[in-house]
C-alpha positions in Angstrom: 3.7 -0.6 -13.6 2.6 -2.5 -16.4 3.1 -6.2 -17.0 3.4 -8.3 -20.3 4.1 -11.6 -20.9 7.0 -13.3 -22.5 7.9 -17.1 -23.6 10.6 -18.7 -21.1 13.2 -18.4 -23.7 13.7 -14.7 -23.3 14.0 -14.6 -19.6 16.6 -16.3 -17.2 15.3 -19.6 -16.1 16.5 -21.9 -13.3 16.2 -25.5 -12.8 15.4 -27.0 -9.2 16.2 -30.2 -8.4 15.8 -32.3 -5.1 19.0 -33.0 -2.9 17.7 -34.9 0.3 14.6 -32.9 0.6 16.3 -29.6 0.1 16.5 -27.7 -3.3 19.9 -26.2 -4.7 20.2 -23.5 -7.1 23.3 -22.1 -8.7 24.1 -18.5 -9.7 27.6 -18.7 -11.3 29.7 -19.9 -8.4 27.4 -19.3 -5.6 24.9 -22.0 -4.3 21.7 -21.6 -2.2 19.6 -24.3 -0.6 16.1 -24.1 0.7 13.2 -26.4 1.8 10.8 -27.0 -1.3 8.2 -29.2 -2.5 9.4 -28.6 -6.3 11.2 -31.6 -8.0 12.7 -31.1 -11.4 11.1 -28.3 -12.5 12.3 -24.7 -14.2 11.3 -21.7 -12.9 11.7 -18.0 -14.6 12.9 -14.8 -13.1 10.6 -11.8 -13.9 12.6 -9.0 -15.5 11.5 -5.2 -15.9 12.0 -3.5 -19.1 14.4 -0.4 -19.3 11.6 1.6 -20.4 10.3 4.9 -18.5 7.5 2.6 -17.7 9.1 0.0 -15.9 7.2 -2.8 -17.4 7.3 -6.2 -15.9 8.1 -9.1 -18.3 6.0 -12.0 -16.4 6.9 -15.7 -17.8 4.6 -18.4 -17.3 6.5 -20.2 -14.5 7.7 -17.1 -12.3 9.7 -17.7 -9.2 8.1 -16.1 -6.4 10.0 -15.7 -3.2 7.9 -16.2 0.0 8.4 -15.6 3.8 6.1 -17.9 5.5 6.0 -15.4 8.8 6.1 -15.9 12.5 3.3 -17.3 14.8 0.2 -18.0 12.8 2.3 -17.5 9.3 2.4 -21.4 8.8 -1.4 -21.5 9.1 -2.4 -18.9 7.1 0.4 -19.4 4.4 -0.6 -22.9 3.9 -4.2 -21.8 3.4 -3.5 -19.0 1.1 -0.8 -21.0 -1.0 -3.5 -23.5 -1.9 -6.0 -20.8 -2.9 -3.1 -19.0 -5.1 -2.2 -22.3 -6.8 -5.9 -23.4 -7.6 -6.7 -19.9 -8.9 -3.8 -19.9 -11.5 -4.2 -23.5 -12.5 -8.0 -22.9 -13.1 -7.7 -19.6 -14.7 -5.2 -20.7 -17.3 -5.8 -24.5 -17.5 -2.5 -25.2 -16.1 -0.7 -23.3 -18.8 1.1 -20.9 -15.8 2.3 -21.9 -12.4 4.0 -20.3 -9.8 7.4 -21.9 -8.5 7.5 -20.6 -4.9 10.8 -20.4 -3.3 10.8 -20.0 0.6 13.3 -17.5 1.9 13.9 -16.7 5.7 13.1 -13.9 7.9 11.9 -13.4 11.5 12.0 -16.0 14.3 12.5 -19.0 11.6 15.3 -17.4 10.5 16.7 -16.4 13.8 16.6 -20.1 15.0 18.3 -21.5 12.0 21.2 -18.8 11.6 20.8 -16.2 14.6 19.8 -13.5 12.0 15.9 -11.9 11.7 16.7 -10.9 8.4 19.7 -12.4 6.5 21.2 -10.8 3.5 20.3 -13.9 1.0 16.6 -13.0 1.9 17.0 -9.2 0.7 18.8 -10.5 -2.4 16.2 -13.3 -3.0 13.5 -10.3 -3.1 15.7 -8.0 -5.4 16.7 -10.6 -7.9 13.1 -12.3 -8.3 11.6 -8.8 -8.0 7.9 -9.6 -6.6 7.4 -12.0 -3.3 4.6 -12.4 -0.4 5.2 -12.6 3.3 3.2 -13.5 6.5 3.3 -11.7 9.4 6.9 -11.0 11.4 7.9 -10.5 14.9 9.3 -7.5 15.8 12.6 -8.4 17.6 13.1 -7.4 21.2 16.0 -5.5 22.6 17.5 -2.0 22.1 18.1 -0.7 18.7 16.0 -3.3 16.9 13.8 -2.0 14.4 10.8 -3.8 12.6 11.4 -6.4 10.1 8.5 -5.3 8.3 9.8 -1.6 8.1 13.4 -3.0 7.4 12.3 -4.9 4.3 10.7 -1.8 2.6 13.4 0.3 3.3 16.3 -1.9 2.5 14.2 -2.7 -0.9 13.2 0.7 -1.4 9.6 -0.1 -1.5 7.9 3.3 -1.4 4.5 2.6 -1.6 2.4 0.9 0.7 -0.7 -0.2 -1.3 -3.9 -0.6 1.1 -7.0 -1.2 -0.9 -10.0 -1.0 1.4 -13.6 -2.4 0.5 -16.4 -4.5 2.0 -17.5 -7.9 0.9 -20.9 -8.8 1.2 -21.8 -10.6 4.3 -18.8 -9.4 6.6 -19.7 -7.9 10.0 -19.1 -4.4 10.3 -19.6 -2.0 13.1 -21.1 0.8 10.5 -24.4 1.0 9.2 -23.1 1.4 5.3 -19.8 -0.6 4.6 -20.9 -0.9 1.2 -19.9 2.9 0.8 -16.3 1.9 1.9 -14.3 1.7 -1.4 -10.8 3.1 -1.2 -7.2 2.5 -1.8 -4.6 4.2 0.2 -1.1 4.7 -1.1 0.9 5.3 2.2 4.6 6.4 1.8 6.7 3.7 3.2 10.3 5.1 3.6 10.1 8.4 5.2 8.4 10.0 8.3 9.3 8.8 11.7 9.4 5.6 10.4 13.0 6.4 9.0 13.9 5.5 12.7 15.8 8.8 13.9 14.5 8.3 17.4 16.7 9.7 20.2 16.3 8.5 23.8 15.9 11.1 26.6 19.3 12.0 27.9 21.3 9.8 25.2 24.4 11.5 23.6 22.4 12.1 20.4 19.5 13.5 22.3 22.0 15.9 24.3 23.7 16.8 21.0 20.5 17.8 19.5 19.3 19.9 22.1 22.5 21.6 21.9 22.0 22.4 18.3 18.3 23.7 19.2 19.9 25.7 21.7 22.2 27.3 19.0 19.3 27.8 16.6 17.2 29.4 19.6 14.8 26.8 19.1 15.1 25.0 22.3 12.5 27.4 24.0 9.9 25.6 22.1 10.6 22.1 24.0 8.5 22.5 27.0 10.5 19.7 29.3 14.0 19.6 27.8 15.8 17.8 30.5 13.9 14.9 30.1 12.8 15.0 26.7 13.4 12.3 23.9 13.2 13.3 20.2 11.9 12.1 16.8 12.8 13.3 13.4 10.4 13.4 10.7 12.0 13.5 7.0 9.6 14.5 4.5 11.4 15.0 1.2 10.3 16.5 -2.1 11.5 13.3 -4.0 9.8 10.9 -1.6 6.6 12.9 -1.8 6.7 13.2 -5.7 7.1 9.3 -6.4 4.4 8.4 -4.0 1.8 10.9 -5.4 2.9 10.2 -8.9 2.4 6.5 -8.3 -1.3 7.3 -6.8 -2.3 9.4 -9.6 -1.0 7.1 -12.3 -3.2 4.1 -10.4 -6.5 6.5 -10.2 -6.1 7.3 -14.0 -5.7 3.6 -14.8 -8.4 2.2 -12.5 -10.9 4.7 -13.5 -11.1 6.3 -10.0 -12.8 9.8 -9.4 -10.6 11.6 -7.1 -7.2 11.6 -5.1 -6.9 13.1 -1.8 -3.8 14.4 -0.4 -4.1 13.6 3.3 -1.7 15.8 5.6 -1.6 17.7 8.8 0.3 21.0 7.3 -1.9 23.3 9.5 0.6 22.4 12.2 3.6 20.7 10.1 3.9 23.4 7.5 7.3 22.7 6.0 7.0 18.5 6.0 3.5 17.7 5.8 2.4 20.8 4.3 5.0 20.7 1.9 3.7 17.1 0.9 0.9 18.6 -0.3 2.2 21.5 -2.1 4.7 19.4 -3.8 1.6 17.3 -4.8 -0.2 20.0 -6.2 2.8 21.4 -8.5 3.6 17.4 -9.6 -0.2 17.3 -10.9 0.0 20.5 -12.7 3.2 19.8 -14.2 2.8 16.1 -15.4 -0.9 15.3 -15.3 -2.2 18.7 -16.5 -4.5 17.6 -19.0 -6.1 14.4 -17.4 -6.6 16.4 -13.8 -8.1 19.4 -12.0 -7.7 20.4 -8.3 -11.0 21.2 -6.2 -9.8 24.9 -6.1 -9.7 25.1 -9.8 -13.0 23.3 -9.9 -14.6 26.0 -7.9 -13.1 28.9 -10.0 -13.9 27.0 -13.1 -17.6 26.4 -12.2 -18.0 30.3 -10.6 -17.1 31.4 -14.1 -19.4 28.9 -15.9 -22.4 30.1 -13.9 -21.6 33.7 -14.5 -19.1 34.8 -17.1 -19.4 38.3 -16.0 -17.8 37.4 -12.5 -14.6 39.7 -12.0 -11.5 37.9 -10.4 -12.4 39.3 -7.0 -15.9 38.3 -7.2 -14.9 34.6 -8.2 -12.2 34.2 -5.2 -14.7 35.8 -2.8 -17.5 33.0 -3.7 -14.7 30.2 -2.8 -12.9 32.0 -0.2 -15.1 33.0 2.7 -12.9 35.0 4.5 -12.1 36.9 1.4 -13.5 40.3 2.6 -11.3 40.3 5.9 -8.1 39.7 4.0 -5.1 41.9 3.5 -4.8 43.4 0.4 -1.8 41.2 -0.8 -3.7 38.5 0.2 -6.6 39.2 -1.8 -4.3 40.2 -4.8 -2.7 36.3 -4.6 -6.4 34.8 -4.9 -7.3 37.0 -7.8 -4.3 36.2 -9.6 -5.0 32.4 -8.9 -8.4 32.8 -10.6 -6.9 34.4 -13.3 -4.0 31.9 -13.6 -6.7 29.1 -13.7 -9.0 30.8 -16.2 -6.1 31.6 -18.6 -4.6 28.5 -18.3 -7.0 25.7 -18.4 -10.1 27.6 -19.2 -10.6 26.4 -22.6 -9.5 22.8 -21.7 -11.3 22.5 -18.3 -14.1 25.1 -18.4 -17.8 24.9 -19.5 -18.1 21.5 -17.1 -15.3 19.8 -18.8 -13.6 19.4 -15.5 -15.9 17.1 -14.4 -14.8 14.4 -16.4 -11.0 15.0 -15.1 -9.4 13.3 -11.9 -10.2 15.5 -9.2 -7.0 16.1 -6.8 -8.1 17.7 -3.4 -6.5 17.7 0.0 -7.7 17.1 3.6 -6.5 17.5 7.2 -5.6 14.2 8.5 -7.6 14.4 11.7 -10.9 15.6 9.7 -10.3 12.6 7.4 -10.4 10.1 10.1 -13.8 11.5 11.2 -15.2 11.9 7.3 -14.2 8.4 6.0 -16.7 7.3 8.9 -19.5 9.8 8.4 -19.1 10.6 4.4 -16.8 7.5 3.0 -18.3 8.1 -0.7 -16.2 11.6 -0.9 -13.0 9.5 -0.4 -11.5 7.4 -3.4 -7.5 7.3 -4.0 -5.8 8.9 -0.8 -2.0 9.6 -0.9 -0.6 10.3 2.3 2.8 10.0 4.4 3.6 7.1 6.7 2.1 7.6 10.0 -0.9 9.0 8.6 -1.0 6.0 6.4 -0.8 3.7 9.1 -3.7 5.2 11.2 -5.7 5.6 8.1 -5.3 2.0 7.0 -6.3 0.2 9.8 -8.9 2.5 11.1 -10.7 2.0 7.7 -10.2 -1.6 7.6 -12.2 -1.8 11.0 -15.1 -0.6 9.2 -15.1 -3.2 6.6 -14.6 -6.3 8.7 -11.0 -5.8 10.4 -7.4 -6.3 9.3 -8.1 -10.0 9.4 -9.2 -9.6 5.7 -7.2 -6.6 4.9 -4.8 -6.6 2.2 -1.6 -4.9 1.5 1.3 -4.4 -0.8 4.7 -2.5 -0.8 5.8 -1.6 -4.1 8.7 0.4 -6.0 6.9 1.2 -9.5 9.9 2.5 -10.8 12.4 -0.6 -10.3 9.1 -3.0 -10.1 10.1 -4.5 -7.2 7.0 -5.7 -4.9 6.6 -7.6 -2.0 2.8 -8.3 -0.7 2.1 -9.0 2.9 -0.8 -9.9 5.4 -1.4 -6.5 7.3 -2.0 -8.2 11.0 0.2 -9.3 13.5 1.5 -12.8 14.3 -1.1 -13.9 17.2 1.3 -16.7 18.6 -1.4 -17.8 21.0 -3.4 -19.1 17.7 -0.1 -20.4 16.2 -0.8 -24.2 15.0 -4.4 -24.0 15.7 -5.4 -24.1 12.1 -7.9 -21.3 13.5 -7.4 -17.8 12.0 -8.8 -15.9 9.0 -6.2 -16.3 6.3 -8.1 -13.7 4.3 -5.4 -10.8 4.7 -2.6 -13.0 2.9 -5.0 -14.4 0.3 -6.3 -11.2 -0.6 -2.5 -9.8 -0.4 -2.0 -12.5 -3.1 -4.7 -11.5 -5.0 -3.1 -8.0 -5.0 0.3 -9.9 -6.1 -1.6 -11.5 -9.2 -2.8 -8.3 -10.5 0.3 -6.6 -10.1 1.8 -9.4 -12.6 -1.0 -9.0 -15.0 -2.8 -12.1 -14.1 -6.0 -10.7 -13.7 -8.0 -13.7 -14.6 -6.5 -15.6 -11.6 -7.1 -12.5 -9.2 -10.8 -12.5 -10.2 -11.3 -16.2 -9.3 -10.1 -15.3 -5.7 -12.4 -12.6 -5.4 -15.2 -14.6 -6.8 -14.6 -17.5 -4.8 -14.1 -15.3 -1.2 -17.3 -13.5 -2.0 -19.3 -16.7 -2.5 -17.7 -18.3 0.7 -18.6 -15.5 2.8 -22.1 -14.9 1.4 -23.1 -18.4 2.2 -21.5 -17.8 5.8 -18.8 -20.2 5.7 -16.3 -18.4 8.0 -13.6 -18.7 10.3 -14.1 -18.0 14.4 -13.4 -14.2 13.9 -16.7 -13.8 11.7 -18.4 -16.6 13.1 -18.9 -15.1 16.8 -20.5 -12.1 15.0 -23.0 -13.7 12.3 -26.1 -15.4 12.8 -26.6 -19.0 11.3 -22.9 -19.1 10.0 -21.0 -22.4 10.0 -17.7 -22.4 11.6 -14.3 -23.4 9.5 -10.8 -24.0 10.4 -8.3 -21.8 8.3 -7.6 -24.7 6.2 -11.2 -25.5 5.5 -11.9 -21.9 4.9 -9.2 -22.3 2.1 -10.9 -25.5 0.8 -14.4 -23.7 0.6 -12.7 -20.7 -1.4 -11.3 -23.1 -4.0 -14.5 -25.2 -4.3 -16.3 -22.0 -5.1 -13.7 -21.1 -7.7 -14.3 -24.4 -9.2 -18.0 -23.8 -9.4 -18.0 -20.7 -10.9 
């Protein structure tokens, strides 16, 4: 997704005016109302070009919908918003401004309307393209799904973007947190999060058992009489668009590698297919800019010894070559020959070293190696469940999810919802205590997505300075020596002060 800037005359603008403390807006015959502090101001809608790149047209006064969030949501949102507004004002000398439009989901919405996720909220995010949200409570009750998952699926936000990096001074449980600099692309709409979860002995589970019996697969279920079932859909289309986004991001950002994380050694036709489809996509769409890890081995072997036969080359990167069957050996030899014939000139003689490396890794091994060898990883593309585990595990290495940003994006339609990645922490609600870093950094991601990099850079520098001088909230204060304890709002104020002095 690329952003461009246009004058407000080229996009649809909406005038807001105060009505007894509420804001009214009209679209044709429909009228919507929401609480806001904006009076007599015009905001403009972000649009997307019809080109294949999905280019964003970002006005100087974009309307950005937000969901405050449950529990601590009110505390962290107020703090974060003050940082966003200050960063934009400082970076652009008042020439740009975000017009915030509050929309509702979660407990606040349920109290008002009896609806956890109103259709009007989904429509607001669809219309305005880009938004941000705090943490939301998962409703209690049978059949109720996570509101976060519902938002992602309803808006088809297929990419969960989770950058993970360490800020100097942040307490960390690992010896070299500065080695952690990764970006996770987690598929957001498939896998077990599709919600096909069948309770033991329910009608659906009984029907599924009958089908498994017809297919002669029920014998694989150890205790069928008391078994619940979860269905794991992984599609070629879903895999390709996620991996395509990861590769495009890596190329644009000057990253060195993309790792496809999977458990294909156990789940051949779902997670294994994810990796296989990824390699096919890369070779088809990004041939000139990329090299696979296996191709790099073949090319390097040939560069070191141009007299190697295909069999000798294959044996050098496949340790079990001599124990393989003849058809397996022939397949490897064809791989060597096809690689040298196909990209020997364009990628050989060391030229592959300047290309984006595409490789894959087994999920459980990856969870070990991000601890022991973090510099081996850069951009990672993976499915929903693996990405959930991986992003939170990595966040722990750099200070926890209290400062872990996240965004949910559709790079084709342009829709994006950025969010705090932690929970609602209701016991701290209203105490002005918790770290607002997650939603602040998610807003920084949002500003970059809009193309407002100068404002995003200010937020990073302000946050870095604040942590470096040990002015922190309670979560860091308890782990740092000689630190000054700040409230949530005070932490945000300090960031703004440091932005002003940078």
